[in-house]
C-alpha positions as protocol buffer text, in pm:
chain_id: "A"
residue {
  index: 1
  type: MET
  ca { x: -1880 y: 16232 z: 23695 }
}
residue {
  index: 2
  type: PHE
  ca { x: -1605 y: 16281 z: 23412 }
}
residue {
  index: 3
  type: GLU
  ca { x: -1352 y: 16207 z: 23671 }
}
residue {
  index: 4
  type: SER
  ca { x: -1431 y: 15839 z: 23755 }
}
residue {
  index: 5
  type: VAL
  ca { x: -1323 y: 15743 z: 23412 }
}
residue {
  index: 6
  type: ILE
  ca { x: -951 y: 15882 z: 23478 }
}
residue {
  index: 7
  type: PRO
  ca { x: -734 y: 15606 z: 23603 }
}
residue {
  index: 8
  type: ILE
  ca { x: -515 y: 15707 z: 23897 }
}
residue {
  index: 9
  type: LEU
  ca { x: -203 y: 15474 z: 23977 }
}
residue {
  index: 10
  type: GLY
  ca { x: -356 y: 15191 z: 23792 }
}
residue {
  index: 11
  type: ASN
  ca { x: -690 y: 15178 z: 24024 }
}
residue {
  index: 12
  type: ILE
  ca { x: -472 y: 15062 z: 24285 }
}
residue {
  index: 13
  type: ILE
  ca { x: -671 y: 15294 z: 24544 }
}
residue {
  index: 14
  type: PRO
  ca { x: -1033 y: 15215 z: 24506 }
}
residue {
  index: 15
  type: GLY
  ca { x: -1237 y: 15558 z: 24494 }
}
residue {
  index: 16
  type: ALA
  ca { x: -949 y: 15775 z: 24447 }
}
residue {
  index: 17
  type: ARG
  ca { x: -995 y: 16054 z: 24244 }
}
residue {
  index: 18
  type: LEU
  ca { x: -820 y: 16393 z: 24128 }
}
residue {
  index: 19
  type: GLY
  ca { x: -1075 y: 16613 z: 24288 }
}
residue {
  index: 20
  type: LEU
  ca { x: -1138 y: 16836 z: 23980 }
}
residue {
  index: 21
  type: ALA
  ca { x: -1451 y: 16962 z: 24132 }
}
residue {
  index: 22
  type: ASN
  ca { x: -1235 y: 17101 z: 24418 }
}
residue {
  index: 23
  type: VAL
  ca { x: -1048 y: 17299 z: 24172 }
}
residue {
  index: 24
  type: VAL
  ca { x: -1380 y: 17468 z: 24031 }
}
residue {
  index: 25
  type: ILE
  ca { x: -1469 y: 17561 z: 24416 }
}
residue {
  index: 26
  type: LEU
  ca { x: -1136 y: 17710 z: 24466 }
}
residue {
  index: 27
  type: PHE
  ca { x: -1159 y: 17940 z: 24168 }
}
residue {
  index: 28
  type: ALA
  ca { x: -1520 y: 18039 z: 24305 }
}
residue {
  index: 29
  type: ILE
  ca { x: -1384 y: 18123 z: 24642 }
}
residue {
  index: 30
  type: TYR
  ca { x: -1116 y: 18341 z: 24491 }
}
residue {
  index: 31
  type: LEU
  ca { x: -1332 y: 18530 z: 24218 }
}
residue {
  index: 32
  type: TYR
  ca { x: -1680 y: 18526 z: 24367 }
}
residue {
  index: 33
  type: GLY
  ca { x: -1658 y: 18467 z: 24766 }
}
residue {
  index: 34
  type: PHE
  ca { x: -1780 y: 18223 z: 25013 }
}
residue {
  index: 35
  type: LYS
  ca { x: -2148 y: 18243 z: 24950 }
}
residue {
  index: 36
  type: ASP
  ca { x: -2135 y: 18157 z: 24594 }
}
residue {
  index: 37
  type: ALA
  ca { x: -1888 y: 17876 z: 24619 }
}
residue {
  index: 38
  type: ILE
  ca { x: -2140 y: 17702 z: 24900 }
}
residue {
  index: 39
  type: PHE
  ca { x: -2407 y: 17756 z: 24631 }
}
residue {
  index: 40
  type: LEU
  ca { x: -2211 y: 17598 z: 24362 }
}
residue {
  index: 41
  type: SER
  ca { x: -2108 y: 17311 z: 24602 }
}
residue {
  index: 42
  type: ILE
  ca { x: -2453 y: 17234 z: 24692 }
}
residue {
  index: 43
  type: MET
  ca { x: -2581 y: 17257 z: 24347 }
}
residue {
  index: 44
  type: ARG
  ca { x: -2297 y: 17010 z: 24236 }
}
residue {
  index: 45
  type: VAL
  ca { x: -2400 y: 16762 z: 24490 }
}
residue {
  index: 46
  type: ILE
  ca { x: -2775 y: 16788 z: 24396 }
}
residue {
  index: 47
  type: LEU
  ca { x: -2701 y: 16754 z: 24015 }
}
residue {
  index: 48
  type: VAL
  ca { x: -2474 y: 16438 z: 24081 }
}
residue {
  index: 49
  type: GLY
  ca { x: -2754 y: 16303 z: 24323 }
}
residue {
  index: 50
  type: ILE
  ca { x: -2995 y: 16338 z: 24035 }
}
residue {
  index: 51
  type: LEU
  ca { x: -2771 y: 16176 z: 23789 }
}
residue {
  index: 52
  type: ALA
  ca { x: -2594 y: 15940 z: 23952 }
}
residue {
  index: 53
  type: THR
  ca { x: -2665 y: 15817 z: 24304 }
}
residue {
  index: 54
  type: GLY
  ca { x: -3038 y: 15958 z: 24396 }
}
residue {
  index: 55
  type: LEU
  ca { x: -3157 y: 16231 z: 24596 }
}
residue {
  index: 56
  type: PHE
  ca { x: -3208 y: 16183 z: 24977 }
}
residue {
  index: 57
  type: ASN
  ca { x: -3025 y: 15872 z: 25006 }
}
residue {
  index: 58
  type: ILE
  ca { x: -2719 y: 15813 z: 25256 }
}
residue {
  index: 59
  type: VAL
  ca { x: -2465 y: 15862 z: 24988 }
}
residue {
  index: 60
  type: PHE
  ca { x: -2639 y: 16192 z: 24892 }
}
residue {
  index: 61
  type: PHE
  ca { x: -2609 y: 16309 z: 25253 }
}
residue {
  index: 62
  type: PHE
  ca { x: -2250 y: 16171 z: 25284 }
}
residue {
  index: 63
  type: SER
  ca { x: -2152 y: 16405 z: 24959 }
}
residue {
  index: 64
  type: LEU
  ca { x: -2329 y: 16710 z: 25101 }
}
residue {
  index: 65
  type: GLY
  ca { x: -2200 y: 16697 z: 25433 }
}
residue {
  index: 66
  type: GLY
  ca { x: -1850 y: 16667 z: 25269 }
}
residue {
  index: 67
  type: GLY
  ca { x: -1896 y: 16901 z: 25012 }
}
residue {
  index: 68
  type: ILE
  ca { x: -1981 y: 17201 z: 25260 }
}
residue {
  index: 69
  type: LEU
  ca { x: -1694 y: 17092 z: 25504 }
}
residue {
  index: 70
  type: SER
  ca { x: -1464 y: 17105 z: 25224 }
}
residue {
  index: 71
  type: VAL
  ca { x: -1575 y: 17466 z: 25117 }
}
residue {
  index: 72
  type: ILE
  ca { x: -1568 y: 17574 z: 25478 }
}
residue {
  index: 73
  type: VAL
  ca { x: -1182 y: 17451 z: 25520 }
}
residue {
  index: 74
  type: MET
  ca { x: -1107 y: 17572 z: 25177 }
}
residue {
  index: 75
  type: TYR
  ca { x: -1222 y: 17922 z: 25271 }
}
residue {
  index: 76
  type: LEU
  ca { x: -1064 y: 17914 z: 25600 }
}
residue {
  index: 77
  type: THR
  ca { x: -726 y: 17848 z: 25431 }
}
residue {
  index: 78
  type: HIS
  ca { x: -785 y: 18109 z: 25200 }
}
residue {
  index: 79
  type: LEU
  ca { x: -810 y: 18376 z: 25475 }
}
residue {
  index: 80
  type: ARG
  ca { x: -469 y: 18266 z: 25612 }
}
């Protein structure tokens, strides 16, 4: 949520953000492993869903799917 107040390129690209949450997930993958990173990502999506968008609507499910998929891809690239 903090990330949405940081302007990127003068807001030329709507919805573009830095991806600061992904940096935290990367540290979790390197320090704690895959299972903890998945748990952290799911908890982040639930927390943002409670605070910002609402639980169990279409935005929540897109965010959950994207979060889980991004953790899987980050983990697979970590293995290489």
